[in-house]
All heavy atoms as an XYZ file, in Angstrom:
930
protein
N     -12.091     22.408      1.627
C     -11.692     21.207      2.465
C     -12.296     19.884      1.676
O     -13.337     19.954      1.201
C     -12.323     21.218      3.799
C     -11.973     20.084      4.696
S     -12.651     20.409      6.380
C     -12.180     18.910      7.146
N     -11.430     18.897      1.627
C     -11.721     17.686      0.858
C     -12.887     16.919      1.647
O     -12.920     16.887      2.790
C     -10.624     16.794      0.620
N     -13.587     16.235      0.839
C     -14.713     15.367      1.412
C     -13.994     13.976      1.693
O     -13.325     13.449      1.039
C     -15.722     15.178      0.416
C     -16.543     16.400      0.185
O     -16.713     17.258      0.996
N     -17.144     16.562     -1.083
N     -14.489     13.423      2.812
C     -13.979     12.097      3.251
C     -14.999     11.123      2.762
O     -16.225     11.216      2.957
C     -13.944     12.059      4.761
C     -13.293     10.867      5.443
C     -11.957     10.511      4.945
C     -13.495     10.856      6.879
N     -14.520     10.057      2.240
C     -15.398      8.952      1.807
C     -14.968      7.765      2.311
O     -13.704      7.545      2.649
C     -15.677      8.987      0.349
C     -14.448      8.797     -0.628
C     -14.048      7.495     -0.987
C     -13.736      9.875     -0.933
C     -12.915      7.315     -1.726
C     -12.488      9.674     -1.758
C     -12.158      8.401     -2.155
N     -15.723      6.679      2.429
C     -15.409      5.370      2.987
C     -15.485      4.318      1.979
O     -16.455      4.299      1.176
C     -16.339      5.102      4.173
C     -16.125      3.700      4.706
C     -16.178      6.141      5.243
N     -14.542      3.449      1.863
C     -14.531      2.352      0.912
C     -14.444      1.081      1.715
O     -13.925      0.901      2.785
C     -13.169      2.385      0.018
C     -13.162      3.597     -0.780
C     -11.858      3.538     -1.542
C     -14.251      3.686     -1.868
N     -15.071      0.046      1.241
C     -15.100     -1.292      1.930
C     -14.307     -2.233      0.990
O     -14.514     -2.275     -0.221
C     -16.422     -1.809      2.103
C     -17.222     -1.062      3.111
O     -16.668     -0.768      4.169
N     -18.407     -0.620      2.760
N     -13.368     -3.054      1.563
C     -12.486     -3.943      0.892
C     -12.742     -5.187      1.464
O     -12.743     -5.460      2.772
C     -11.049     -3.611      0.924
C     -10.686     -2.391      0.085
C     -10.648     -1.191      0.680
C     -10.357     -2.630     -1.208
C     -10.328     -0.092     -0.016
C     -10.049     -1.478     -1.926
C     -10.102     -0.275     -1.408
N     -12.905     -6.395      0.783
C     -12.988     -7.720      1.252
C     -11.717     -8.161      1.827
O     -10.658     -7.784      1.402
C     -13.465     -8.569      0.159
C     -12.993     -7.861     -1.241
C     -12.949     -6.383     -0.757
N     -11.744     -8.908      2.880
C     -10.540     -9.575      3.510
C     -10.671    -11.031      3.264
O     -11.656    -11.571      2.715
C     -10.439     -9.203      4.983
O     -11.622     -9.809      5.638
C     -10.529     -7.702      5.388
N      -9.613    -11.719      3.748
C      -9.592    -13.149      3.499
C     -10.831    -13.868      4.207
O     -11.255    -14.975      3.666
C      -8.314    -13.767      4.066
S      -6.888    -13.379      3.118
N     -11.306    -13.289      5.166
C     -12.384    -13.996      5.999
C     -13.685    -13.571      5.384
O     -14.781    -13.945      5.802
C     -12.486    -13.593      7.412
O     -12.645    -12.226      7.506
N     -13.747    -12.986      4.188
C     -14.961    -12.575      3.329
C     -15.734    -11.464      4.043
O     -16.765    -10.940      3.551
C     -15.868    -13.715      3.076
O     -15.234    -14.750      2.301
N     -15.196    -10.972      5.154
C     -15.917     -9.821      5.652
C     -15.284     -8.574      5.129
O     -14.307     -8.609      4.424
C     -15.637     -9.850      7.300
O     -14.344     -9.609      7.630
N     -15.992     -7.371      5.364
C     -15.586     -6.257      4.712
C     -14.639     -5.393      5.726
O     -15.007     -5.324      6.914
C     -16.639     -5.404      4.198
C     -17.464     -5.940      3.054
C     -18.601     -5.069      2.640
C     -16.535     -6.176      1.825
N     -13.664     -4.847      5.231
C     -12.831     -3.989      6.109
C     -13.032     -2.527      5.685
O     -12.936     -2.189      4.473
C     -11.313     -4.245      5.825
C     -10.431     -3.207      6.497
C      -9.324     -3.813      7.168
N      -8.446     -2.799      7.660
C      -8.412     -2.385      9.007
N      -9.248     -2.808      9.735
N      -7.578     -1.442      9.281
N     -13.444     -1.681      6.614
C     -13.780     -0.293      6.315
C     -12.491      0.509      6.410
O     -11.755      0.522      7.449
C     -14.835      0.069      7.431
C     -15.371      1.461      7.104
C     -16.535      1.662      8.053
N     -17.471      2.627      7.361
C     -18.395      3.209      7.929
N     -18.790      2.805      9.163
N     -19.019      4.087      7.354
N     -12.297      1.317      5.423
C     -11.152      2.270      5.394
C     -11.581      3.633      4.967
O     -12.594      3.816      4.234
C      -9.968      1.781      4.388
C      -9.449      0.499      4.981
C     -10.399      1.620      2.988
N     -10.823      4.719      5.305
C     -11.190      5.992      4.949
C     -10.170      6.468      3.855
O      -9.050      6.098      3.876
C     -11.113      6.933      6.165
O     -11.992      6.604      7.057
N     -10.631      7.342      3.015
C      -9.798      7.864      1.940
C     -10.087      9.247      1.722
O     -11.110      9.805      1.841
C      -9.820      6.959      0.497
N      -8.935     10.070      1.496
C      -9.134     11.526      1.049
C      -8.891     11.616     -0.455
O      -7.803     11.268     -0.904
C      -8.197     12.294      1.883
C      -8.435     12.419      3.411
C      -7.299     13.213      3.993
C      -9.873     13.193      3.590
N      -9.792     12.097     -1.150
C      -9.516     12.270     -2.637
C      -8.596     13.451     -2.874
O      -8.373     14.277     -1.884
C     -10.982     12.641     -3.258
C     -11.695     13.264     -2.009
C     -11.056     12.554     -0.719
N      -7.947     13.533     -3.904
C      -6.946     14.640     -4.371
C      -7.825     15.778     -4.568
O      -8.992     15.697     -4.850
C      -6.173     14.243     -5.614
O      -7.090     14.050     -6.624
N      -7.239     16.877     -4.479
C      -7.925     18.187     -4.640
C      -8.597     18.258     -5.973
O      -9.750     18.900     -6.172
C      -7.006     19.349     -4.575
O      -6.019     19.238     -5.435
N      -8.064     17.690     -7.049
C      -8.677     17.725     -8.414
C      -9.596     16.549     -8.719
O     -10.177     16.428     -9.780
C      -7.695     17.997     -9.612
C      -6.693     16.767     -9.648
O      -6.966     15.712     -9.084
N      -5.722     16.972    -10.510
N      -9.638     15.528     -7.734
C     -10.531     14.456     -7.899
C      -9.934     13.392     -8.842
O     -10.567     12.230     -9.004
N      -8.795     13.514     -9.507
C      -8.314     12.480    -10.388
C      -6.935     11.916     -9.972
O      -6.411     11.048    -10.647
C      -8.227     13.147    -11.891
O      -7.152     14.176    -11.840
N      -6.299     12.507     -8.930
C      -5.161     11.942     -8.564
C      -5.177     10.680     -7.607
O      -6.294     10.146     -7.460
N      -3.985     10.464     -6.908
C      -4.030      9.359     -6.056
C      -4.912      9.516     -4.768
O      -5.184     10.659     -4.430
C      -2.505      9.102     -5.673
C      -1.898     10.433     -5.986
C      -2.820     11.040     -7.078
N      -5.214      8.481     -4.124
C      -6.003      8.467     -2.844
C      -5.217      7.751     -1.882
O      -4.373      6.793     -2.222
C      -7.452      7.855     -2.919
C      -8.332      8.770     -3.907
C      -7.465      6.575     -3.473
N      -5.475      8.164     -0.620
C      -4.738      7.364      0.466
C      -5.705      6.376      1.061
O      -6.855      6.629      1.420
C      -4.246      8.344      1.597
C      -3.411      9.528      1.062
C      -3.711      7.486      2.681
C      -2.095      8.970      0.403
N      -5.301      4.987      1.040
C      -6.106      3.891      1.471
C      -5.286      3.057      2.437
O      -4.108      2.874      2.223
C      -6.729      3.054      0.316
C      -7.518      3.589     -0.748
C      -7.709      2.701     -1.878
C      -8.751      4.162     -0.121
N      -6.060      2.416      3.400
C      -5.516      1.398      4.194
C      -5.841      0.042      3.710
O      -6.949     -0.379      3.660
C      -6.043      1.566      5.562
C      -5.337      0.712      6.635
C      -4.163      1.358      7.220
O      -3.884      2.535      7.027
O      -3.299      0.584      7.769
N      -4.781     -0.595      2.938
C      -5.165     -1.899      2.269
C      -4.570     -3.041      3.033
O      -3.514     -2.966      3.573
C      -4.432     -1.873      0.858
C      -4.985     -0.774     -0.189
C      -4.179     -0.836     -1.408
C      -6.405     -1.107     -0.428
N      -5.307     -4.201      2.930
C      -4.748     -5.424      3.457
C      -3.401     -5.810      2.753
O      -3.421     -5.729      1.546
C      -5.853     -6.446      3.175
C      -7.072     -5.680      3.019
C      -6.581     -4.401      2.399
N      -2.446     -6.227      3.472
C      -1.105     -6.700      3.014
C      -1.350     -7.710      1.847
O      -0.735     -7.717      0.730
C      -0.164     -7.174      4.042
C       0.447     -6.038      4.880
C       1.261     -6.706      5.965
C       1.206     -5.138      4.197
N      -2.152     -8.695      2.162
C      -2.350     -9.807      1.120
C      -2.995     -9.329     -0.147
O      -3.068    -10.105     -1.086
C      -3.199    -10.903      1.822
C      -4.692    -10.776      1.929
C      -5.018    -10.112      3.234
O      -4.133     -9.794      4.139
O      -6.230     -9.975      3.440
N      -3.549     -8.185     -0.174
C      -4.160     -7.725     -1.495
C      -3.215     -7.048     -2.399
O      -3.555     -6.519     -3.475
C      -5.342     -6.738     -1.166
C      -6.411     -7.425     -0.364
C      -7.200     -8.378     -1.290
C      -8.385     -8.939     -0.516
N      -8.982    -10.033     -1.216
N      -1.980     -6.828     -1.861
C      -0.938     -6.037     -2.748
C       0.003     -7.053     -3.311
O       0.715     -7.741     -2.521
C      -0.175     -4.994     -1.772
C      -1.169     -4.125     -1.138
C       0.771     -4.246     -2.656
C      -0.617     -3.220     -0.042
N       0.089     -7.078     -4.597
C       1.055     -7.949     -5.268
C       2.333     -7.187     -5.341
O       2.403     -6.015     -5.619
C       0.603     -8.219     -6.698
C      -0.694     -9.160     -6.678
C      -1.075     -9.671     -8.095
N      -2.210    -10.304     -8.007
C      -2.831    -10.769     -9.042
N      -2.391    -10.680    -10.366
N      -4.040    -11.453     -8.925
N       3.461     -7.927     -5.112
C       4.890     -7.331     -5.142
C       5.670     -8.092     -6.201
O       6.421     -8.959     -5.905
C       5.485     -7.523     -3.820
C       4.726     -7.016     -2.676
C       4.693     -5.491     -2.347
N       6.099     -5.125     -2.348
C       6.333     -3.773     -2.176
N       5.482     -2.957     -2.097
N       7.654     -3.451     -2.111
N       5.372     -7.680     -7.613
C       6.033     -8.507     -8.621
C       7.486     -8.434     -8.658
O       8.193     -9.291     -9.236
C       5.316     -7.951     -9.913
C       4.954     -6.513     -9.488
C       4.528     -6.668     -7.943
N       8.192     -7.379     -8.159
C       9.580     -7.207     -8.113
C      10.255     -7.523     -6.824
O      11.418     -7.151     -6.635
C       9.916     -5.841     -8.525
C       9.417     -5.270     -9.895
C       9.861     -3.903    -10.139
C       9.801     -6.313    -11.013
N       9.472     -8.188     -5.952
C       9.987     -8.441     -4.539
C      11.385     -9.145     -4.411
O      12.138     -8.954     -3.575
C       8.861     -9.192     -3.686
C       9.070     -9.077     -2.335
S       7.536     -9.331     -1.480
C       7.873    -10.828     -0.547
N      11.610    -10.023     -5.417
C      12.783    -10.877     -5.255
C      13.950    -10.311     -5.994
O      15.033    -11.023     -6.198
C      12.471    -12.259     -5.846
C      11.306    -12.870     -5.135
C      11.514    -14.347     -4.769
N      10.345    -15.084     -4.215
C       9.525    -14.737     -3.226
N       9.655    -13.623     -2.660
N       8.657    -15.534     -2.940
N      13.940     -9.101     -6.480
C      14.978     -8.427     -7.280
C      16.143     -8.058     -6.452
O      17.212     -8.026     -6.887
C      14.463     -7.316     -8.174
O      13.995     -6.291     -7.259
C      13.352     -7.810     -9.202
N      15.912     -7.758     -5.158
C      17.057     -7.356     -4.301
C      16.489     -7.616     -2.811
O      15.379     -7.691     -2.516
C      17.314     -5.913     -4.397
C      16.286     -4.920     -3.959
C      16.733     -3.520     -4.082
N      15.620     -2.607     -3.788
C      15.327     -2.043     -2.677
N      16.086     -2.498     -1.594
N      14.417     -1.270     -2.514
N      17.604     -7.866     -1.961
C      17.240     -8.061     -0.535
C      17.114     -6.784      0.288
O      17.921     -5.758     -0.128
C      18.349     -8.923      0.140
N      16.303     -6.574      1.160
C      16.098     -5.470      1.957
C      17.236     -5.450      3.028
O      17.608     -6.486      3.409
C      14.698     -5.491      2.635
C      13.571     -5.177      1.778
O      13.829     -4.525      0.712
N      12.407     -5.499      2.133
N      17.472     -4.238      3.479
C      18.493     -4.028      4.540
C      17.844     -4.381      5.874
O      16.987     -3.657      6.312
C      18.978     -2.669      4.542
C      19.914     -2.311      5.568
O      20.126     -3.104      6.543
O      20.549     -1.246      5.460
N      18.313     -5.446      6.492
C      17.526     -5.777      7.755
C      17.618     -4.774      8.982
O      16.674     -4.495      9.731
C      18.339     -7.146      8.324
C      19.400     -7.384      7.269
C      19.288     -6.380      6.190
N      18.686     -4.026      8.988
C      18.737     -2.873      9.947
C      17.704     -1.880      9.637
O      17.050     -1.252     10.515
C      20.105     -2.340      9.969
C      21.213     -3.239     10.441
O      20.863     -4.094     11.245
O      22.412     -3.075     10.031
N      17.484     -1.606      8.472
C      16.547     -0.474      8.072
C      15.160     -1.035      8.263
O      14.212     -0.353      8.825
C      16.560     -0.169      6.490
C      15.724      0.964      6.145
C      15.992      1.439      4.714
C      15.065      2.525      4.252
N      15.340      2.908      2.872
N      14.854     -2.271      8.038
C      13.563     -2.872      8.357
C      13.386     -2.823      9.951
O      12.276     -2.487     10.317
C      13.486     -4.331      7.901
C      12.150     -5.076      8.372
C      13.528     -4.410      6.323
N      14.306     -3.210     10.681
C      14.239     -3.206     12.211
C      13.871     -1.750     12.642
O      13.073     -1.512     13.539
C      15.484     -3.791     12.865
C      15.577     -3.605     14.329
C      14.440     -4.525     14.943
C      14.545     -4.559     16.567
N      13.505     -3.981     17.132
N      14.670     -0.756     12.098
C      14.491      0.712     12.455
C      13.015      1.132     12.172
O      12.357      1.706     12.951
C      15.370      1.642     11.742
C      16.887      1.440     12.399
O      17.023      0.908     13.442
O      17.727      1.895     11.567
N      12.556      0.703     11.061
C      11.219      0.986     10.635
C      10.173      0.355     11.504
O       9.161      0.983     11.831
C      10.882      0.655      9.121
C      11.398      1.522      8.068
C      11.428      0.848      6.732
C      10.575      2.744      8.175
N      10.433     -0.919     11.836
C       9.528     -1.677     12.782
C       9.391     -0.867     14.142
O       8.249     -0.705     14.649
C      10.014     -3.023     12.960
C       9.866     -4.051     11.883
S      10.701     -5.604     12.134
C       9.828     -6.190     13.523
N      10.633     -0.468     14.704
C      10.563      0.343     15.768
C       9.821      1.768     15.710
O       8.928      2.026     16.612
C      12.012      0.627     16.404
C      12.760     -0.553     16.778
O      12.128     -1.664     17.044
O      14.053     -0.363     16.768
N      10.009      2.330     14.653
C       9.319      3.551     14.346
C       7.817      3.430     14.201
O       6.921      4.152     14.703
C       9.878      4.241     13.070
O       9.160      5.322     12.804
N       7.349      2.385     13.399
C       6.014      2.107     13.105
C       5.244      1.756     14.437
O       4.110      2.211     14.668
C       5.817      1.009     12.064
C       6.234      1.541     10.711
C       4.427      0.453     12.045
C       6.543      0.501      9.712
N       5.909      0.990     15.380
C       5.364      0.578     16.597
C       5.217      1.808     17.489
O       4.236      2.053     18.278
C       6.222     -0.465     17.394
C       6.034     -1.859     16.814
C       6.798     -2.757     17.528
O       8.025     -2.558     17.899
N       6.118     -3.865     17.991
N       6.076      2.806     17.506
C       6.021      3.968     18.226
C       5.191      5.039     17.725
O       4.296      5.560     18.531
C       7.445      4.520     18.467
C       7.549      5.685     19.348
C       9.088      6.187     19.656
O       9.989      5.329     19.477
O       9.129      7.385     19.796
N       5.268      5.402     16.428
C       4.528      6.511     15.930
C       3.640      6.177     14.787
O       2.978      7.095     14.158
C       5.390      7.770     15.564
C       6.443      7.368     14.531
C       6.042      8.254     16.888
C       7.250      8.480     14.031
N       3.716      5.003     14.226
C       2.903      4.591     13.010
C       3.640      4.930     11.768
O       4.717      5.493     11.838
N       3.055      4.491     10.623
C       3.671      4.669      9.360
C       3.535      6.113      8.989
O       2.380      6.703      9.090
C       3.018      3.645      8.329
C       3.619      3.832      6.878
C       5.031      3.434      6.918
C       2.753      3.016      6.018
N       4.531      6.846      8.731
C       4.492      8.325      8.368
C       4.386      8.565      6.926
O       3.849      9.567      6.577
C       5.807      8.964      8.907
C       5.889      8.862     10.365
C       4.784      9.378     11.072
O       4.635     10.779     11.124
N       4.043      8.635     11.854
N       4.888      7.586      6.064
C       4.816      7.809      4.671
C       4.087      6.632      4.054
O       4.782      5.588      4.030
C       6.301      8.060      4.065
C       6.183      8.267      2.502
C       6.873      9.296      4.650
N       3.047      6.725      3.370
C       2.404      5.657      2.723
C       3.295      5.018      1.565
O       4.039      5.708      1.013
C       1.073      6.133      2.118
C       0.983      7.578      2.597
C       2.285      8.058      3.222
N       3.073      3.792      1.324
C       3.877      3.214      0.118
C       2.942      3.592     -1.085
O       1.727      3.795     -1.120
C       3.893      1.747      0.317
C       2.569      0.880      0.243
C       4.693      1.258      1.552
C       2.655     -0.544      0.137
N       3.612      3.550     -2.240
C       2.929      3.855     -3.513
C       2.435      2.536     -4.128
O       3.197      1.523     -4.133
C       3.924      4.447     -4.489
C       4.389      5.948     -4.053
O       3.361      6.611     -3.747
O       5.435      6.260     -4.188
N       1.277      2.590     -4.525
C       0.465      1.350     -5.125
C      -0.181      1.690     -6.386
O      -0.783      2.810     -6.477
C      -0.442      0.717     -4.052
C      -1.259     -0.426     -4.759
C       0.302      0.229     -2.817
N      -0.024      0.897     -7.379
C      -0.684      1.108     -8.705
C      -1.921      0.094     -8.699
O      -1.809     -1.165     -8.420
C       0.208      0.735     -9.824
C      -0.347      0.816    -11.286
C      -0.633      2.346    -11.580
C       0.665      0.409    -12.224
N      -3.110      0.654     -9.160
C      -4.290     -0.248     -9.061
C      -4.630     -0.300    -10.625
O      -4.796      0.665    -11.262
C      -5.401      0.416     -8.335
C      -6.757     -0.392     -8.385
C      -7.661     -0.105     -9.445
O      -7.891      1.233     -9.585
O      -8.251     -0.925    -10.173
N      -4.699     -1.616    -11.113
C      -4.990     -1.825    -12.410
C      -6.051     -2.882    -12.489
O      -5.855     -4.115    -12.008
C      -3.873     -2.413    -13.299
C      -4.116     -2.763    -14.753
C      -2.613     -1.319    -13.216
N      -7.193     -2.543    -13.047
C      -8.355     -3.358    -13.103
C      -8.707     -4.153    -11.679
O      -8.963     -5.339    -11.706
C      -8.232     -4.587    -14.041
C      -8.000     -3.916    -15.573
O      -8.602     -2.851    -15.713
O      -7.336     -4.504    -16.352
N      -8.609     -3.350    -10.559
C      -9.093     -3.927     -9.282
C      -7.876     -4.604     -8.543
O      -8.085     -5.142     -7.576
N      -6.788     -4.758     -9.211
C      -5.649     -5.402     -8.671
C      -4.629     -4.381     -8.240
O      -4.261     -3.499     -8.933
C      -4.984     -6.461     -9.564
C      -3.896     -7.219     -8.896
C      -6.096     -7.495    -10.112
N      -4.041     -4.555     -7.016
C      -3.060     -3.576     -6.541
C      -1.647     -4.182     -6.494
O      -1.413     -5.298     -6.243
C      -3.447     -3.328     -4.990
C      -4.704     -2.676     -4.788
C      -5.842     -3.442     -4.413
C      -4.999     -1.308     -4.966
C      -7.062     -2.981     -4.382
C      -6.103     -0.827     -4.910
C      -7.292     -1.674     -4.448
O      -8.449     -1.013     -4.306
N      -0.824     -3.299     -7.154
C       0.655     -3.698     -7.289
C       1.501     -2.805     -6.576
O       1.438     -1.457     -6.775
C       1.042     -3.639     -8.831
C       0.279     -4.570     -9.721
C      -0.936     -4.213    -10.276
C       0.697     -5.839     -9.913
C      -1.767     -5.199    -11.083
C      -0.037     -6.817    -10.556
C      -1.268     -6.496    -11.139
O      -1.945     -7.347    -11.883
N       2.475     -3.217     -5.817
C       3.412     -2.314     -5.098
C       4.891     -2.488     -5.691
O       5.358     -3.619     -5.742
N       5.435     -1.383     -6.083
C       6.654     -1.367     -6.674
C       7.752     -0.670     -5.634
O       8.976     -0.675     -6.031
C       6.743     -0.696     -8.098
C       5.989     -1.511     -8.929
C       4.594     -1.207     -9.268
C       6.470     -2.694     -9.621
C       3.973     -2.064    -10.110
C       5.796     -3.442    -10.548
C       4.435     -3.129    -10.803
N       7.354      0.113     -4.770
C       8.265      0.791     -3.915
C       7.763      0.491     -2.468
O       6.781     -0.286     -2.198
C       8.084      2.261     -4.187
O       6.776      2.789     -3.802
N       8.511      1.130     -1.476
C       8.165      0.849     -0.042
C       8.505     -0.469      0.321
O       7.812     -0.966      1.351
N       9.533     -1.190     -0.141
C       9.884     -2.505      0.192
C      10.133     -2.696      1.704
O       9.707     -3.673      2.307
C      11.046     -3.037     -0.622
S      10.651     -2.999     -2.496
N      10.958     -1.710      2.225
C      11.300     -1.820      3.630
C      10.086     -1.624      4.578
O       9.872     -2.410      5.548
C      12.484     -0.891      4.006
C      13.699     -1.184      3.323
N      14.106     -0.793      2.123
C      14.782     -1.994      3.867
C      15.361     -1.291      1.845
N      15.669     -2.006      2.833
N       9.331     -0.732      4.143
C       7.980     -0.395      5.028
C       7.088     -1.562      4.966
O       6.535     -1.983      5.884
C       7.365      0.811      4.411
C       8.146      2.068      4.744
C       7.637      3.356      4.118
N       8.139      3.336      2.710
C       7.658      4.044      1.748
N       6.693      5.020      1.970
N       8.172      4.047      0.431
N       6.981     -2.226      3.638
C       5.981     -3.381      3.583
C       6.666     -4.559      4.375
O       5.822     -5.213      5.166
C       5.924     -3.624      2.018
C       5.043     -4.796      1.730
C       3.774     -4.710      1.437
C       5.578     -6.066      1.726
C       2.962     -5.689      1.126
C       4.701     -7.201      1.320
C       3.357     -6.983      1.098
O       2.486     -7.975      0.765
N       7.857     -4.860      4.206
C       8.427     -5.905      5.027
C       8.356     -5.624      6.598
O       8.019     -6.641      7.366
C       9.919     -6.166      4.704
C      10.498     -7.359      5.465
C      11.927     -7.741      5.112
O      12.316     -7.333      3.923
O      12.626     -8.268      5.921
N       8.494     -4.409      6.927
C       8.378     -3.996      8.369
C       6.830     -4.444      8.886
O       6.716     -4.928      9.962
C       8.686     -2.602      8.700
N       5.901     -4.036      8.068
C       4.509     -4.410      8.378
C       4.262     -5.915      8.554
O       3.542     -6.324      9.393
C       3.602     -3.755      7.399
C       3.208     -2.391      7.650
N       4.014     -1.312      7.547
C       2.043     -1.860      8.091
C       3.484     -0.129      7.957
N       2.148     -0.500      8.176
N       4.906     -6.637      7.493
C       4.886     -8.098      7.620
C       5.372     -8.659      8.867
O       4.834     -9.553      9.615
C       5.556     -8.608      6.419
C       4.727     -8.568      5.100
C       5.564     -9.339      3.963
O       6.812     -9.109      3.728
N       4.855    -10.057      3.173
N       6.657     -8.136      9.239
C       7.335     -8.687     10.420
C       6.527     -8.295     11.724
O       6.540     -9.139     12.586
C       8.755     -8.082     10.555
S       9.856     -8.664      9.310
N       5.848     -7.132     11.722
C       4.988     -6.830     12.757
C       3.660     -7.536     12.821
O       2.925     -7.230     13.707
C       4.809     -5.294     12.774
C       6.024     -4.400     13.162
C       5.802     -2.959     12.845
C       6.463     -4.654     14.588
N       3.360     -8.257     11.834
C       2.158     -8.966     11.591
C       0.890     -8.056     11.579
O      -0.176     -8.352     12.061
C       1.940    -10.114     12.637
C       2.992    -11.077     12.406
C       2.732    -12.181     13.186
N       3.737    -13.313     12.740
C       4.291    -14.231     13.445
N       3.923    -14.330     14.733
N       5.158    -15.091     12.916
N       1.248     -6.876     10.973
C       0.045     -5.899     10.839
C      -0.809     -6.330      9.626
O      -0.207     -6.555      8.676
C       0.638     -4.423     10.648
C       1.420     -3.893     11.843
C       2.146     -2.492     11.534
C       0.627     -3.824     13.122
N      -2.066     -6.233      9.702
C      -2.873     -6.773      8.650
C      -3.002     -5.865      7.430
O      -3.300     -6.294      6.329
C      -4.273     -6.946      9.196
C      -4.306     -6.095     10.345
C      -2.846     -5.943     10.812
N      -2.688     -4.552      7.626
C      -2.863     -3.491      6.647
C      -1.755     -2.559      6.608
O      -0.999     -2.485      7.587
C      -4.308     -2.658      6.884
O      -4.131     -1.904      8.108
C      -5.428     -3.606      6.849
N      -1.647     -1.639      5.428
C      -0.655     -0.780      5.366
C      -1.319      0.434      4.635
O      -2.100      0.200      3.776
C       0.619     -1.305      4.666
C       1.678     -0.274      4.617
C       0.229     -1.714      3.303
C       3.122     -0.897      4.078
N      -0.908      1.535      5.039
C      -1.389      2.877      4.395
C      -0.693      2.946      3.033
O       0.575      2.892      2.823
C      -1.082      4.055      5.199
C      -1.822      5.339      4.823
C      -1.692      6.555      5.681
N      -1.840      6.128      7.123
C      -0.795      6.339      8.005
N       0.305      6.875      7.616
N      -1.034      6.025      9.165
N      -1.485      3.194      1.945
C      -1.079      3.349      0.590
C      -1.559      4.538     -0.139
O      -2.650      4.980      0.144
C      -1.493      2.031     -0.098
S      -1.071      0.433      0.466
N      -0.617      5.012     -0.987
C      -1.029      6.145     -1.829
C      -1.319      5.355     -3.276
O      -0.409      4.852     -3.776
C       0.052      7.107     -2.067
C      -0.438      8.250     -3.018
C       0.531      9.422     -2.958
C       1.878      9.041     -3.507
N       2.822     10.227     -3.750
N      -2.623      5.258     -3.523
C      -3.067      4.423     -4.630
C      -3.396      5.380     -5.794
O      -4.100      6.290     -5.680
C      -4.349      3.626     -4.324
C      -4.733      2.749     -5.423
C      -4.061      2.821     -3.100
N      -2.776      4.977     -6.897
C      -3.130      5.581     -8.157
C      -3.667      4.647     -9.266
O      -3.000      3.542     -9.120
C      -2.006      6.514     -8.742
C      -0.779      5.846     -9.105
C       0.370      6.770     -9.592
N       1.630      6.055     -9.766
C       1.885      5.555    -11.082
N       1.106      5.625    -12.045
N       2.980      4.902    -11.179
N      -4.492      4.957    -10.089
C      -4.993      4.050    -11.090
C      -4.092      4.055    -12.302
O      -3.583      5.153    -12.666
C      -6.466      4.416    -11.418
C      -7.409      4.086    -10.492
C      -8.723      4.075    -10.893
N      -9.756      3.718     -9.849
C     -10.989      3.652    -10.121
N     -11.545      3.804    -11.162
N     -11.774      3.212     -9.094
N      -3.929      2.999    -12.858
C      -3.117      2.789    -14.169
C      -3.815      1.895    -15.149
O      -4.720      1.108    -14.837
N      -3.184      1.759    -16.189
C      -3.618      0.911    -17.379
C      -2.632     -0.372    -17.309
O      -1.653     -0.246    -16.627
C      -3.554      1.620    -18.703
O      -2.285      1.969    -18.969
C      -4.514      2.793    -18.769
N      -3.139     -1.374    -18.120
C      -2.211     -2.489    -18.284
C      -0.832     -2.065    -18.973
O       0.168     -2.501    -18.617
C      -2.858     -3.629    -19.136
C      -3.985     -4.291    -18.386
C      -4.624     -5.302    -19.175
C      -5.670     -5.882    -18.268
N      -6.550     -6.806    -18.991
N      -0.871     -1.092    -19.784
C       0.295     -0.435    -20.299
C       1.266      0.178    -19.238
O       2.390     -0.080    -19.314
C      -0.040      0.527    -21.495
C       1.184      1.076    -22.139
C       2.152      0.052    -22.741
O       1.654     -0.887    -23.287
O       3.275      0.231    -22.754
N       0.646      0.807    -18.324
C       1.452      1.493    -17.234
C       2.135      0.352    -16.429
O       3.211      0.381    -16.030
C       0.469      2.180    -16.308
O      -0.209      3.303    -17.120
C       1.317      2.861    -15.204
N       1.336     -0.810    -16.148
C       1.809     -1.882    -15.456
C       3.058     -2.533    -16.169
O       4.041     -2.745    -15.709
C       0.692     -2.866    -15.135
C       1.084     -4.196    -14.533
C       1.705     -3.873    -13.061
C       0.010     -5.122    -14.418
N       2.857     -2.682    -17.529
C       4.010     -3.261    -18.242
C       5.265     -2.464    -18.162
O       6.314     -2.893    -18.161
C       3.504     -3.440    -19.835
C       2.784     -4.719    -19.977
C       2.541     -4.912    -21.492
N       1.566     -4.112    -22.165
C       0.292     -4.168    -22.191
N      -0.357     -5.254    -21.616
N      -0.401     -3.321    -22.772
N       4.990     -1.151    -18.174
C       6.152     -0.190    -18.104
C       6.915     -0.329    -16.716
O       8.099     -0.429    -16.698
C       5.556      1.287    -18.218
C       6.700      2.325    -17.940
N       7.750      2.521    -18.882
C       6.945      3.082    -16.868
C       8.541      3.603    -18.329
N       8.107      3.827    -17.174
N       6.168     -0.559    -15.726
C       6.750     -0.771    -14.364
C       7.415     -2.172    -14.279
O       8.487     -2.298    -13.445
C       5.777     -0.703    -13.226
C       5.312      0.691    -12.906
N       6.131      1.549    -12.151
C       4.230      1.377    -13.123
C       5.469      2.704    -11.973
N       4.357      2.626    -12.583
N       7.097     -3.059    -14.925
C       7.645     -4.465    -14.921
C       8.875     -4.629    -15.827
O       9.573     -5.499    -15.840
C       6.607     -5.480    -15.378
C       5.456     -5.703    -14.475
C       4.364     -6.605    -15.031
C       5.885     -6.226    -13.178
N       9.254     -3.584    -16.582
C      10.407     -3.575    -17.533
C      11.586     -3.695    -16.783
O      11.918     -3.134    -15.756
C      10.493     -2.489    -18.424
C       9.472     -2.523    -19.541
C       9.577     -1.440    -20.510
N       8.297     -1.236    -21.240
C       7.881     -0.322    -21.848
N       8.745      0.785    -22.014
N       6.808     -0.242    -22.397
C-alpha cells in the first residue's frame, strides 16, 4: 500500500494550502495533487476555442460527482504547466473552484520546449 504524504502550497493570500498526494508505486512517476488554478500556466490556451457544450456538461458533472479524471500537468523548476484538460480546467474556472486535481510529472526545460513546439 502506498504511503500518503502531505504537501503545502502557497496561495495568493500567502497562506498555505494543504493537499494530499499519492506517490507512484516506483516513487519516480507522476503524483496526484490538488493545485490552485492560478498556479497552473496554460501556454497553449489560445490555440483553439473550447466547446461550450462540453464545458457545461463537465460543470454539471463536477458539481454532481466531482472531477473524475485529473488534468495532466508538467512541473519544471517549481512552475506548473498545463497542456491538456482544457475543458476540465475551464469548467473549474466557470465554477469558480480554487483548485483542480492534477496528475503532476516532473520535467526538464527541454521537455517543456518539446511541448511548446
